[in-house]
C-alpha positions as CSV (number, residue, x, y, z in Angstrom):
1,X,55.8,-77.3,51.0
2,X,59.0,-79.4,50.5
3,X,62.1,-78.0,48.8
4,X,61.6,-80.4,45.9
5,X,58.1,-79.5,44.9
6,X,57.2,-77.1,42.1
7,X,55.2,-73.8,42.3
8,X,53.4,-75.2,39.3
9,X,52.5,-78.6,40.7
10,X,49.3,-79.8,39.1
11,X,46.5,-80.5,41.5
12,X,48.6,-79.5,44.5
13,X,49.0,-76.5,46.7
14,X,51.2,-73.6,45.6
15,X,54.2,-72.4,47.4
16,X,53.5,-72.6,51.2
17,X,49.8,-72.8,50.4
18,X,48.3,-75.6,52.5
19,X,44.8,-76.8,53.0
20,X,42.9,-74.7,55.6
21,X,45.0,-71.6,54.8
22,X,43.8,-68.8,52.5
23,X,44.4,-69.4,48.8
24,X,46.6,-67.1,46.7
25,X,43.4,-65.6,45.2
26,X,41.9,-64.9,48.6
27,X,45.1,-63.3,49.8
28,X,45.2,-61.2,46.6
29,X,41.6,-60.0,47.1
30,X,42.3,-59.0,50.7
31,X,45.6,-57.3,49.8
32,X,43.9,-55.4,47.0
33,X,41.3,-54.2,49.5
34,X,44.0,-52.8,51.7
35,X,45.1,-55.7,54.1
36,X,48.8,-55.3,54.7
37,X,48.9,-58.7,56.5
38,X,47.4,-60.4,53.5
39,X,49.9,-58.7,51.2
40,X,52.8,-59.7,53.4
41,X,51.6,-63.3,53.5
42,X,51.2,-63.4,49.7
43,X,54.8,-62.0,49.2
44,X,56.3,-64.4,51.7
45,X,54.5,-67.3,50.0
46,X,56.1,-66.6,46.6
47,X,59.3,-64.7,47.2
48,X,61.5,-67.7,47.6
49,X,60.3,-69.2,44.3
50,X,60.5,-66.0,42.4
51,X,64.0,-65.5,43.6
52,X,65.1,-69.0,42.6
53,X,63.5,-68.6,39.1
54,X,65.4,-65.3,38.8
55,X,68.7,-66.9,39.9
56,X,68.5,-69.5,37.2
57,X,67.7,-66.8,34.6
58,X,70.6,-64.4,35.4
59,X,73.1,-66.6,37.4
60,X,74.3,-63.8,39.7
61,X,72.6,-63.8,43.2
62,X,72.9,-60.0,43.2
63,X,71.2,-59.7,39.8
64,X,68.6,-62.2,40.8
65,X,67.8,-60.2,43.9
66,X,67.3,-57.1,41.7
67,X,65.1,-59.0,39.2
68,X,63.0,-60.6,42.0
69,X,62.5,-57.3,43.7
70,X,61.5,-55.6,40.5
71,X,59.0,-58.4,39.7
72,X,57.5,-58.3,43.2
73,X,57.0,-54.6,43.1
74,X,55.2,-54.9,39.8
75,X,53.1,-57.7,41.2
76,X,52.2,-55.8,44.3
77,X,51.4,-52.6,42.5
78,X,49.1,-54.4,40.0
79,X,47.1,-56.6,42.4
80,X,44.0,-54.6,41.6
81,X,44.4,-55.6,38.0
82,X,44.3,-59.3,38.7
83,X,40.9,-60.3,37.4
84,X,41.0,-63.9,38.6
85,X,40.6,-65.3,35.1
86,X,43.7,-67.5,35.7
87,X,45.4,-68.7,38.8
88,X,47.3,-66.0,40.7
89,X,50.6,-67.8,40.4
90,X,50.3,-67.9,36.6
91,X,49.5,-64.2,36.5
92,X,52.4,-63.4,38.9
93,X,55.0,-65.5,37.2
94,X,54.1,-64.0,33.8
95,X,55.1,-60.7,35.3
96,X,58.4,-62.3,36.4
97,X,59.0,-63.6,32.9
98,X,58.2,-60.2,31.3
99,X,60.5,-58.4,33.7
100,X,63.3,-60.7,32.6
101,X,62.6,-60.6,28.9
102,X,62.0,-56.9,28.8
103,X,64.9,-55.9,31.0
104,X,68.5,-55.1,29.9
105,X,71.0,-57.8,29.8
106,X,73.0,-58.3,33.1
107,X,76.8,-58.3,33.1
108,X,77.1,-62.1,33.2
109,X,74.7,-62.4,30.3
110,X,77.0,-60.3,28.3
111,X,80.1,-62.2,29.4
112,X,78.7,-65.7,28.7
113,X,77.0,-65.7,25.3
114,X,77.3,-69.0,23.3
115,X,78.0,-72.6,24.1
116,X,81.0,-72.6,21.8
117,X,82.6,-69.6,23.6
118,X,81.7,-71.1,27.0
119,X,83.2,-74.4,26.1
120,X,86.4,-72.8,24.9
121,X,86.7,-70.9,28.2
122,X,86.2,-74.2,30.2
123,X,88.8,-76.0,28.0
124,X,91.4,-73.3,28.8
125,X,91.1,-73.9,32.5
126,X,93.6,-76.6,33.6
127,X,92.6,-79.8,35.4
128,X,94.2,-80.0,38.8
129,X,93.5,-81.4,42.2
130,X,92.0,-78.9,44.6
131,X,94.3,-79.7,47.5
132,X,93.6,-76.7,49.8
133,X,96.0,-76.7,52.7
134,X,94.3,-76.8,56.0
135,X,90.9,-77.4,54.4
136,X,88.7,-80.3,55.7
137,X,86.9,-82.7,53.4
138,X,83.5,-81.0,54.0
139,X,85.0,-77.6,53.2
140,X,86.5,-78.9,50.0
141,X,83.2,-80.6,49.1
142,X,81.5,-77.3,49.4
143,X,83.9,-75.6,47.1
144,X,83.4,-78.4,44.5
145,X,79.7,-78.0,44.8
146,X,80.0,-74.3,44.4
147,X,82.0,-74.8,41.2
148,X,79.5,-77.3,39.9
149,X,76.4,-75.1,40.5
150,X,78.1,-72.1,39.1
151,X,79.3,-73.9,36.0
152,X,75.9,-75.4,35.3
153,X,74.1,-72.0,35.7
154,X,76.7,-70.7,33.3
155,X,75.4,-73.2,30.8
156,X,71.9,-71.8,31.1
157,X,73.3,-68.4,30.1
158,X,74.4,-69.9,26.7
159,X,70.7,-70.2,25.8
160,X,69.2,-67.1,24.4
161,X,66.8,-65.3,26.8
162,X,63.6,-66.9,25.6
163,X,65.1,-70.4,25.4
164,X,66.5,-69.9,28.9
165,X,63.2,-68.8,30.4
166,X,61.4,-71.7,28.7
167,X,63.9,-74.2,29.9
168,X,63.9,-72.9,33.5
169,X,60.2,-72.9,33.9
170,X,59.3,-75.9,31.8
171,X,62.2,-78.3,32.6
172,X,63.7,-77.2,36.0
173,X,60.5,-76.0,37.7
174,X,58.2,-78.4,35.7
175,X,55.5,-76.0,34.7
176,X,53.1,-78.0,32.5
177,X,52.9,-76.8,28.9
178,X,49.3,-75.5,29.3
179,X,50.4,-73.3,32.3
180,X,53.8,-72.3,30.9
181,X,52.4,-71.3,27.6
182,X,50.2,-68.7,29.3
183,X,53.3,-67.2,30.8
184,X,54.7,-66.6,27.3
185,X,51.4,-65.9,25.6
186,X,51.9,-68.8,23.2
187,X,50.1,-72.1,22.4
188,X,51.1,-75.2,24.4
189,X,52.4,-76.7,21.2
190,X,54.6,-73.8,20.6
191,X,55.9,-73.9,24.1
192,X,56.7,-77.6,23.8
193,X,58.6,-77.0,20.6
194,X,60.7,-74.2,22.1
195,X,61.4,-76.3,25.2
196,X,62.5,-79.2,23.0
197,X,64.9,-76.8,21.1
198,X,66.4,-75.5,24.4
199,X,66.7,-79.0,25.8
200,X,68.4,-80.2,22.7
201,X,71.0,-77.4,22.7
202,X,71.8,-77.8,26.3
203,X,72.1,-81.6,26.3
204,X,74.2,-81.5,23.2
205,X,76.7,-79.3,25.0
206,X,76.7,-81.3,28.2
207,X,77.1,-84.6,26.2
208,X,80.2,-83.2,24.6
209,X,81.8,-81.5,27.6
210,X,80.4,-82.4,31.0
211,X,81.9,-85.2,33.1
212,X,78.7,-85.4,35.1
213,X,77.0,-86.8,32.1
214,X,79.7,-88.9,30.5
215,X,82.7,-90.3,32.3
216,X,84.7,-90.1,29.0
217,X,84.5,-86.3,29.1
218,X,87.6,-84.8,30.7
219,X,85.9,-82.0,32.5
220,X,85.5,-82.9,36.2
221,X,84.1,-80.5,38.8
222,X,86.7,-81.5,41.4
223,X,89.5,-81.1,38.9
224,X,88.3,-77.7,37.7
225,X,87.5,-76.1,41.1
226,X,91.2,-75.0,41.6
227,X,91.2,-73.2,38.3
228,X,87.7,-71.7,39.1
229,X,89.2,-70.2,42.3
230,X,92.3,-68.9,40.5
231,X,90.1,-67.3,37.8
232,X,87.9,-65.7,40.4
233,X,84.8,-67.7,39.5
234,X,84.7,-69.3,42.9
235,X,85.5,-67.3,46.1
236,X,86.2,-69.6,49.0
237,X,85.5,-66.7,51.4
238,X,82.2,-65.9,49.9
239,X,80.3,-68.9,48.5
240,X,77.4,-67.5,46.5
241,X,75.4,-70.7,46.0
242,X,76.3,-73.2,48.8
243,X,77.2,-70.5,51.4
244,X,73.6,-69.4,52.2
245,X,72.6,-73.1,52.7
246,X,75.5,-73.7,55.1
247,X,74.5,-70.6,57.1
248,X,70.9,-71.7,57.3
249,X,72.0,-75.1,58.5
250,X,74.3,-73.6,61.0
251,X,71.5,-71.4,62.4
252,X,69.2,-74.3,62.5
253,X,71.7,-76.7,64.1
254,X,71.0,-75.8,67.8
255,X,67.3,-76.2,67.5
256,X,67.7,-79.4,65.5
257,X,70.1,-80.7,68.2
258,X,67.6,-79.9,70.9
259,X,64.9,-81.7,68.9
260,X,67.1,-84.8,68.5
261,X,67.9,-84.8,72.3
262,X,64.2,-84.5,73.0
263,X,63.5,-87.4,70.6
264,X,66.2,-89.5,72.1
265,X,64.6,-88.9,75.5
266,X,61.2,-90.0,74.2
267,X,62.9,-93.2,72.9
268,X,64.4,-93.8,76.3
269,X,61.1,-93.1,78.0
270,X,59.5,-95.9,75.9
271,X,62.1,-98.3,77.3
272,X,61.6,-97.1,80.8
273,X,57.9,-97.9,80.5
274,X,58.7,-101.6,80.2
275,X,57.4,-103.7,83.2
276,X,59.9,-104.3,86.0
277,X,59.7,-108.1,86.4
278,X,60.3,-110.0,89.7
279,X,62.6,-112.5,88.2
280,X,63.8,-115.7,89.9
281,X,64.6,-115.7,93.6
282,X,68.4,-115.6,93.2
283,X,69.0,-115.1,97.0
284,X,67.2,-118.4,97.8
285,X,69.1,-120.0,94.9
286,X,72.4,-118.7,96.3
287,X,71.6,-119.8,99.8
288,X,70.8,-123.3,98.6
289,X,74.0,-123.3,96.6
290,X,76.0,-122.3,99.7
291,X,74.6,-125.2,101.6
292,X,76.0,-127.7,99.1
293,X,78.9,-129.6,100.8
294,X,81.0,-129.6,97.6
295,X,80.7,-125.8,97.2
296,X,81.6,-125.3,100.8
297,X,84.7,-127.5,100.5
298,X,85.8,-125.8,97.3
299,X,85.6,-122.3,98.7
300,X,86.7,-123.4,102.2
301,X,83.6,-122.1,103.9
302,X,83.8,-124.6,106.8
């Protein structure tokens, strides 16, 4: 499954669920019957998505880790209760939503409360060039990306919990209203109405503040990053959002390099397979040329 697909894709396979492999429901049945291997496969298939949903709900990677683990424990311990009346992922993600809505508010949820307060905090931060001494362009780009992701996730915290969950699942992860409404135990019409309200509140704030949306807005990610670092919102030594991706790419780089070298060798081999042609008889042509009296006089061959 690609990084851009959704766990709720209509008519498509679920997370890491591909044709020819066991479905979620089959793995669930085997796991409920005692198969540790099926249980591990089921968890691996969904853990990445569950963590990423959690991250957008609570902003902090550490809090997202706790929320994802809590949800997965409940999913695993309740497998026997899954009756198969809905798709497994719908049942499982309902547990994720309930863990979030029923749990206590995390520290960042208490710190970031309303759009007005968040906007005031952003306005207080000065606009200034990043200009980190000794930092390369890619390193500075990572810091700006870290600031951008963190700031936008902070915007999500300005939505109340239900609005946030509705927006994350319906807008970011593109859960269709009939599926998403099951997660909240409401009608599709009610879900669409709540999603529209969350979308309106968020877009209104971004229209007024965010330079990514309107160039006339003064807030610029690259001009706020310095202030984010000074305020402790971005730690250059510990990138919470872009760091893991960099580490993954760094770990994958040697294998990718070998793959590219092998691919280049394959390309070269295609050219090596071209026929070796006889070509003209240049030796005879040169011999004839050397017999020419004019050539011999020019080069003083006599």
